[in-house]
C-alpha positions as CSV (number, residue, x, y, z in Angstrom):
1,M,4.6,-10.2,-25.6
2,T,1.7,-8.4,-23.9
3,S,-1.6,-10.0,-23.0
4,P,-4.8,-8.6,-24.6
5,V,-6.6,-5.9,-22.6
6,P,-9.9,-7.2,-21.0
7,T,-13.1,-5.6,-22.3
8,A,-15.9,-4.9,-19.9
9,A,-19.2,-6.5,-20.7
10,V,-21.0,-3.7,-18.8
11,P,-21.4,-0.6,-21.0
12,L,-19.8,2.6,-19.7
13,R,-22.4,5.4,-19.6
14,P,-20.8,8.4,-17.8
15,V,-23.1,10.9,-16.1
16,P,-22.2,14.4,-14.8
17,G,-21.5,14.6,-11.1
18,P,-21.8,17.5,-8.6
19,V,-21.8,21.1,-9.6
20,R,-18.2,22.4,-10.2
21,L,-16.7,25.7,-9.2
22,P,-14.8,27.8,-11.8
23,L,-11.2,26.8,-12.0
24,L,-11.3,24.8,-8.8
25,G,-13.9,22.3,-10.1
26,N,-14.7,19.8,-7.3
27,L,-11.3,20.2,-5.6
28,P,-12.7,21.9,-2.4
29,A,-15.2,19.1,-1.7
30,F,-12.7,16.4,-2.5
31,G,-10.1,18.0,-0.4
32,R,-12.3,18.4,2.7
33,D,-13.3,14.7,2.8
34,P,-12.2,12.6,-0.2
35,L,-13.7,9.4,1.0
36,A,-17.1,10.9,1.5
37,F,-16.8,12.7,-1.8
38,L,-16.0,9.5,-3.7
39,A,-18.8,7.5,-1.9
40,R,-21.2,10.3,-2.9
41,L,-20.2,10.0,-6.5
42,R,-21.0,6.3,-6.4
43,D,-24.2,6.4,-4.3
44,D,-25.8,9.6,-5.8
45,F,-24.7,9.3,-9.4
46,G,-23.7,5.8,-10.4
47,D,-20.9,3.6,-11.7
48,A,-19.3,6.2,-14.1
49,V,-19.3,9.8,-13.0
50,T,-17.6,12.8,-14.5
51,W,-16.1,15.5,-12.2
52,S,-13.2,17.9,-12.1
53,L,-10.0,17.9,-10.0
54,G,-9.2,21.6,-10.3
55,P,-9.1,22.3,-14.1
56,R,-8.5,18.6,-14.9
57,R,-11.4,16.6,-16.4
58,S,-12.0,13.4,-14.3
59,L,-14.0,10.2,-14.5
60,F,-14.7,8.1,-11.5
61,L,-15.4,4.3,-11.9
62,S,-17.2,2.1,-9.4
63,H,-18.1,-1.1,-11.3
64,P,-15.5,-3.9,-11.0
65,Q,-15.6,-4.8,-14.7
66,H,-14.7,-1.2,-15.6
67,I,-12.0,-1.2,-13.0
68,A,-10.5,-4.4,-14.4
69,E,-10.6,-3.0,-17.9
70,L,-8.9,0.2,-16.7
71,L,-6.1,-1.5,-14.8
72,G,-5.5,-3.9,-17.6
73,A,-5.3,-1.1,-20.1
74,V,-2.5,0.9,-18.3
75,E,0.6,0.8,-20.6
76,H,-1.8,0.2,-23.5
77,S,-4.3,3.1,-23.7
78,F,-3.9,4.7,-20.3
79,D,-0.8,6.1,-18.5
80,I,-0.2,6.3,-14.8
81,L,-0.9,9.8,-13.4
82,D,1.9,12.1,-12.4
83,I,0.5,12.6,-8.9
84,G,2.5,15.6,-7.8
85,W,5.8,17.2,-7.0
86,A,6.1,15.8,-3.5
87,F,5.5,12.2,-4.4
88,K,8.3,12.4,-7.1
89,Q,10.7,13.8,-4.6
90,V,10.3,10.6,-2.5
91,T,10.2,7.9,-5.2
92,G,12.2,9.5,-8.0
93,Q,11.7,7.9,-11.3
94,S,11.2,4.4,-9.8
95,V,9.2,1.6,-11.3
96,I,6.1,3.1,-9.8
97,L,6.3,6.3,-12.0
98,S,8.3,4.9,-15.0
99,R,6.5,4.3,-18.3
100,G,6.9,2.4,-21.5
101,A,10.3,0.8,-22.2
102,D,11.8,2.3,-19.1
103,W,9.1,0.8,-16.9
104,R,9.5,-2.6,-18.6
105,R,13.3,-2.5,-18.0
106,K,13.0,-1.5,-14.4
107,R,10.2,-4.0,-13.6
108,S,12.3,-6.8,-15.1
109,L,15.2,-5.8,-12.8
110,V,13.2,-5.2,-9.6
111,Q,10.7,-8.1,-9.8
112,P,13.2,-10.9,-9.1
113,T,14.0,-9.2,-5.7
114,V,10.4,-9.9,-4.4
115,R,9.6,-13.3,-6.0
116,P,8.1,-16.0,-3.8
117,R,11.5,-17.7,-3.3
118,Q,13.0,-14.5,-2.0
119,V,10.0,-13.8,0.2
120,R,10.4,-17.3,1.8
121,A,13.9,-16.3,2.8
122,Y,12.7,-13.2,4.6
123,A,9.9,-14.8,6.6
124,A,12.2,-15.6,9.6
125,T,13.2,-11.9,9.7
126,M,9.6,-11.0,9.9
127,T,8.9,-13.4,12.8
128,D,12.1,-12.3,14.6
129,C,11.2,-8.6,14.5
130,A,7.7,-9.3,15.8
131,R,9.0,-11.5,18.6
132,E,11.5,-8.9,19.7
133,A,8.7,-6.3,20.0
134,A,6.4,-8.6,22.0
135,D,9.3,-9.5,24.3
136,R,10.0,-5.8,24.9
137,W,6.4,-4.9,25.9
138,Q,5.6,-5.1,29.6
139,E,2.4,-6.6,31.0
140,G,-0.2,-3.8,31.3
141,E,1.9,-1.4,29.2
142,R,0.0,1.2,27.2
143,I,1.2,1.4,23.7
144,D,0.6,3.5,20.5
145,V,-0.4,0.7,18.2
146,R,0.6,2.5,15.0
147,R,4.0,3.5,16.3
148,E,4.7,0.0,17.5
149,M,3.6,-1.6,14.3
150,A,5.8,0.9,12.4
151,L,8.8,0.0,14.5
152,I,8.3,-3.7,13.6
153,T,7.9,-3.1,9.9
154,Q,10.8,-0.6,9.9
155,R,13.1,-3.3,11.3
156,V,11.8,-5.9,8.8
157,V,12.3,-3.8,5.7
158,V,15.6,-2.4,6.9
159,R,17.0,-5.9,7.6
160,T,15.6,-7.4,4.4
161,L,16.5,-4.4,2.3
162,F,19.9,-3.5,3.7
163,G,20.9,-6.7,5.4
164,N,21.4,-5.3,8.9
165,D,19.8,-3.2,11.6
166,L,20.6,0.5,11.4
167,G,20.0,1.1,15.1
168,D,19.1,4.7,15.9
169,R,19.2,5.6,12.1
170,T,16.2,3.4,11.6
171,R,14.1,5.7,13.7
172,A,15.5,8.8,11.8
173,L,14.6,7.2,8.5
174,G,11.1,6.3,9.7
175,D,10.5,9.8,11.0
176,A,11.6,11.3,7.8
177,M,9.4,9.1,5.7
178,E,6.4,9.8,8.0
179,V,6.9,13.5,7.3
180,A,7.2,12.9,3.6
181,Q,4.1,10.7,3.5
182,R,2.0,13.2,5.4
183,E,3.0,16.1,3.1
184,V,2.4,14.0,0.0
185,G,-1.1,13.2,1.2
186,A,-1.8,16.9,1.9
187,E,-0.6,17.9,-1.6
188,L,-3.0,15.4,-3.2
189,R,-6.0,17.1,-1.5
190,G,-5.0,20.7,-2.0
191,I,-4.0,23.5,-4.4
192,N,-0.3,22.7,-4.0
193,L,-1.0,19.9,-6.5
194,F,-1.2,22.5,-9.3
195,L,1.7,24.8,-8.2
196,P,4.8,24.9,-10.5
197,A,7.8,22.9,-9.3
198,W,9.8,26.0,-8.5
199,V,7.4,27.2,-5.9
200,R,8.8,26.4,-2.4
201,T,5.9,26.4,0.1
202,P,6.5,25.5,3.8
203,S,5.1,22.0,3.0
204,R,7.5,21.5,0.1
205,R,10.5,22.6,2.2
206,R,9.5,20.0,4.8
207,V,9.4,17.4,2.0
208,L,12.9,18.4,0.8
209,G,14.2,18.2,4.4
210,A,12.8,14.7,4.9
211,V,14.1,13.5,1.5
212,A,17.5,14.8,2.3
213,V,17.6,12.6,5.4
214,V,16.5,9.6,3.4
215,D,19.0,10.3,0.6
216,A,21.9,10.7,2.9
217,E,21.3,7.4,4.6
218,V,20.5,5.3,1.6
219,G,23.3,6.9,-0.4
220,R,25.7,6.0,2.5
221,L,24.5,2.4,2.5
222,I,24.8,2.0,-1.3
223,G,28.3,3.6,-1.3
224,E,29.5,1.3,1.5
225,R,28.2,-1.7,-0.3
226,R,29.9,-0.8,-3.6
227,R,33.1,0.1,-1.9
228,A,33.2,-3.3,-0.2
229,G,33.6,-5.0,-3.5
230,A,31.6,-7.2,-5.9
231,E,31.0,-10.1,-3.4
232,A,29.6,-7.8,-0.7
233,A,27.6,-5.7,-3.2
234,Q,25.8,-8.9,-4.3
235,G,24.5,-9.8,-1.0
236,D,21.2,-11.8,-0.4
237,D,19.3,-8.8,0.8
238,L,17.2,-6.6,-1.5
239,L,19.8,-4.0,-1.9
240,G,22.4,-6.6,-3.0
241,R,20.0,-8.0,-5.6
242,L,19.3,-4.5,-6.9
243,L,23.0,-3.9,-7.3
244,A,23.6,-7.2,-8.9
245,A,20.6,-6.9,-11.4
246,R,21.5,-6.7,-15.1
247,D,19.1,-5.9,-18.0
248,E,19.0,-7.7,-21.3
249,Q,22.0,-5.7,-22.5
250,G,24.0,-6.6,-19.4
251,L,23.7,-3.1,-17.9
252,P,23.1,-2.5,-14.2
253,L,20.9,0.1,-12.5
254,S,22.6,3.4,-12.1
255,A,23.3,4.8,-8.6
256,K,20.2,7.0,-8.9
257,E,18.1,4.1,-10.1
258,V,19.2,2.0,-7.2
259,R,18.4,4.8,-4.8
260,D,14.9,5.3,-6.3
261,E,14.0,1.6,-6.2
262,A,15.5,1.1,-2.7
263,V,13.5,4.0,-1.3
264,T,10.3,3.0,-3.0
265,L,10.7,-0.6,-1.6
266,W,11.5,0.8,1.8
267,A,8.5,3.2,1.8
268,A,6.0,0.7,0.3
269,G,7.2,-2.2,2.5
270,H,7.1,-0.3,5.7
271,E,4.2,2.2,5.6
272,T,1.6,0.1,3.9
273,T,2.1,-3.0,6.1
274,S,2.4,-1.0,9.4
275,T,-0.9,0.7,8.5
276,L,-2.5,-2.6,7.7
277,L,-1.4,-4.2,10.9
278,T,-2.7,-1.1,12.9
279,W,-6.1,-1.6,11.3
280,I,-6.0,-5.3,12.0
281,W,-5.6,-4.8,15.7
282,Y,-8.4,-2.2,15.7
283,L,-10.7,-4.5,13.8
284,L,-9.9,-7.5,16.0
285,G,-10.7,-5.4,19.1
286,T,-14.2,-5.0,17.7
287,A,-14.6,-8.7,16.9
288,P,-13.8,-10.9,19.9
289,K,-15.1,-14.0,18.1
290,A,-12.7,-13.5,15.2
291,R,-9.8,-13.1,17.8
292,A,-10.8,-16.3,19.6
293,R,-10.9,-18.2,16.3
294,L,-7.4,-16.8,15.6
295,D,-6.1,-18.0,19.0
296,E,-7.6,-21.5,18.4
297,E,-6.0,-21.7,15.0
298,L,-2.6,-20.6,16.2
299,G,-2.7,-23.0,19.2
300,R,-3.8,-25.9,17.0
301,M,-1.3,-25.3,14.1
302,L,1.7,-24.0,15.9
303,G,1.5,-25.5,19.4
304,G,3.4,-22.6,20.9
305,R,6.4,-22.6,18.5
306,P,7.1,-19.5,16.3
307,P,5.6,-19.5,12.9
308,V,7.8,-20.3,9.9
309,I,7.1,-19.8,6.2
310,D,5.7,-23.3,5.7
311,D,3.0,-22.4,8.2
312,Y,1.7,-19.6,6.0
313,E,-0.7,-21.8,4.0
314,Q,-1.7,-23.6,7.1
315,L,-3.1,-20.5,8.7
316,P,-6.2,-19.8,6.6
317,W,-8.1,-17.8,9.3
318,A,-5.1,-15.5,9.8
319,Q,-5.0,-15.0,6.0
320,Q,-8.7,-14.3,6.0
321,I,-8.3,-11.7,8.7
322,V,-5.6,-9.9,6.6
323,K,-7.8,-10.0,3.5
324,E,-10.8,-8.6,5.3
325,A,-8.8,-5.9,6.9
326,L,-7.5,-5.0,3.4
327,R,-11.2,-4.8,2.3
328,V,-12.6,-2.7,5.2
329,C,-9.6,-0.4,5.6
330,P,-7.4,-0.6,2.5
331,P,-4.1,1.4,3.1
332,V,-4.0,2.3,-0.6
333,W,-7.4,3.9,-1.3
334,M,-7.3,5.2,-4.9
335,I,-5.7,4.6,-8.3
336,P,-5.6,7.2,-11.0
337,A,-4.7,6.8,-14.7
338,V,-4.7,9.2,-17.7
339,A,-6.4,8.4,-21.0
340,R,-4.3,8.4,-24.1
341,E,-5.7,9.3,-27.5
342,G,-8.2,6.6,-28.6
343,A,-8.8,5.2,-25.1
344,T,-12.1,3.4,-24.5
345,L,-13.8,1.8,-21.5
346,G,-16.9,-0.3,-21.7
347,G,-17.1,0.4,-25.4
348,T,-17.2,4.1,-24.9
349,G,-14.5,6.6,-25.8
350,V,-12.7,8.4,-23.1
351,A,-11.2,11.8,-24.1
352,A,-7.4,12.0,-24.1
353,G,-6.1,13.7,-20.9
354,T,-9.0,12.6,-18.8
355,I,-8.0,11.4,-15.3
356,V,-9.8,8.1,-14.7
357,W,-10.1,7.2,-11.0
358,C,-11.0,4.0,-9.1
359,S,-11.0,3.7,-5.4
360,Q,-10.5,0.6,-3.2
361,W,-12.3,2.4,-0.4
362,T,-15.6,2.8,-2.3
363,T,-15.5,-0.5,-4.2
364,H,-14.5,-2.6,-1.2
365,R,-17.5,-1.1,0.7
366,D,-20.0,-1.5,-2.1
367,P,-23.1,-3.4,-0.7
368,R,-23.6,-5.0,-4.1
369,W,-20.4,-7.0,-3.8
370,F,-20.1,-7.2,0.0
371,P,-23.4,-7.5,2.1
372,D,-23.2,-5.4,5.3
373,P,-20.1,-3.8,3.9
374,T,-18.8,-2.0,7.0
375,A,-18.9,-5.2,9.1
376,F,-15.6,-7.0,9.7
377,R,-16.3,-10.6,8.7
378,P,-13.2,-12.6,7.8
379,E,-15.4,-15.5,6.9
380,R,-16.3,-13.7,3.7
381,W,-13.0,-15.2,2.3
382,S,-13.7,-18.8,3.2
383,P,-13.5,-21.1,0.1
384,D,-17.1,-22.2,0.8
385,A,-18.5,-18.6,1.4
386,P,-22.0,-18.3,-0.1
387,D,-21.3,-14.8,-1.7
388,A,-18.7,-15.0,-4.5
389,V,-16.6,-11.8,-4.8
390,P,-16.5,-10.5,-8.4
391,D,-13.1,-10.0,-10.0
392,H,-11.7,-6.5,-9.0
393,A,-14.3,-5.9,-6.4
394,W,-11.3,-6.4,-4.1
395,F,-8.0,-5.0,-5.4
396,P,-5.8,-3.7,-2.6
397,F,-2.7,-4.1,-4.7
398,G,-4.1,-2.8,-8.0
399,G,-4.2,-5.0,-11.0
400,G,-3.1,-5.6,-14.5
401,Q,0.6,-5.4,-15.4
402,R,1.2,-2.8,-12.8
403,T,0.0,-4.9,-9.8
404,C,2.1,-4.0,-6.8
405,L,5.4,-6.0,-7.0
406,G,5.5,-6.3,-3.2
407,A,2.0,-7.8,-2.8
408,R,3.3,-11.3,-1.8
409,F,5.9,-9.8,0.6
410,A,3.1,-7.7,2.3
411,L,0.6,-10.6,2.7
412,V,3.3,-12.9,4.1
413,E,4.6,-10.2,6.4
414,A,1.2,-9.3,7.7
415,V,0.4,-13.0,8.6
416,M,3.8,-13.7,10.1
417,V,3.7,-10.7,12.3
418,L,0.1,-11.1,13.3
419,A,0.6,-14.8,14.2
420,T,3.8,-14.1,16.2
421,L,2.3,-11.2,18.2
422,A,-1.1,-12.9,18.8
423,Q,0.7,-16.0,20.1
424,R,2.4,-14.0,22.8
425,C,-0.1,-11.3,23.8
426,T,-3.5,-9.6,23.3
427,L,-3.6,-5.9,22.5
428,E,-6.7,-4.6,24.2
429,T,-7.5,-1.5,22.0
430,D,-9.4,1.3,23.6
431,P,-13.1,1.4,22.8
432,G,-14.4,3.7,20.1
433,T,-13.3,4.4,16.6
434,P,-10.1,6.3,15.8
435,G,-11.6,7.6,12.6
436,I,-10.0,7.6,9.2
437,Q,-7.7,10.2,7.6
438,A,-7.1,10.0,3.8
439,G,-3.6,11.0,3.0
440,L,-1.2,9.1,0.8
441,L,-2.5,6.1,2.8
442,L,-5.6,5.6,4.9
443,Q,-4.4,6.1,8.4
444,P,-6.2,6.3,11.8
445,A,-7.2,9.9,12.3
446,K,-6.5,9.6,16.1
447,T,-3.9,7.7,18.0
448,L,-5.0,4.1,18.5
449,R,-3.9,3.0,22.0
450,A,-3.9,-0.5,23.5
451,T,-3.1,-2.3,26.7
452,V,-0.7,-5.2,26.5
453,R,-1.8,-8.5,28.0
454,H,0.7,-11.3,27.8
455,R,-0.7,-14.7,27.2
456,G,0.2,-17.4,29.7
457,R,1.6,-15.0,32.3
């Protein structure tokens, strides 16, 4: 039984946005700098602005009540957007892109793999992978923060997804997914988004090459697990749970469905969390008082021992750091949906086929909801903070029925890895800002480097 769709009390009154070019609409301006373009829509035009992504009619929302209504209406009067050829090559027809009955079936099969009880079981792996990285770093060593965070989260997701460490193949998988992620982001900002599927541009050939590497490795792992017999196939890792899952008719996921869900879990569990951790280290480098308070909390609560899952709720400042980093630099920065016939928002009809957009980047940095919005202030998330945050003014994992299934996994992993690394060392990031590049995720535009300083040495 589905819950009723929330209705916004704030009326929706769309206004026209910037002048549009013939055929291209606002695509050139969006492609040059999507973050600045979306911020301009909010600041210069208002909470509901019409614009065009190429020939597609679009509507951009900035008010949290409209965003809550939109996200709650997906699967009712809005559909997820088919966001391009490249993205589909990576995720296939996974739970992210499925619709209707197919989506409900896949969600019911995938959701148990990331429930809190399962996440608890993976916390020790998260801590171990972070500890191994810190022990490998040398005093005074210069590191590429994003690369090192990616190596940690790769190991976490590979061990929790596949039950073992793949050695050198982990790096090959990571490199392939980085290529795919970069090309997906480029497609979202350019004319390739509108090209027929049969057109093979250099970018699309790079995507196919990367996906071939991923498919070969994931297919090998699935095949080995199935050939090992029923007991091995039903292991306690995520892959084992996917293979063991049965729907209401007692049917399992097909080999292709297992591949699609495994790759989606791998990509989401690795890229988003490594990006978040990279931004956390950058932001802590700009806020020494926040870092000192983290050190105090870890010393008081852990006393030098590694964190375990029962410590998660006892580390509120670490949690607040993670939440504030997700606000200031949300890895996922936009959510699109497509209006069905009869769709409404704020009591106003939305024409069928309209792409309706909301952006974590612009809403999280709206001064109406977050005073001094560009400042990194983890204390905003204290239970006794003076400024209450409206519902859906912060939505790093989306909302409604299609809230990210891995949200709990990501939050626990970020806190466990942060606490483990911060216990052992300080990463002195270079001064200055690395800038922000909007691809599939919000990544640093330049390499963020840091000097390792081990604590207590």
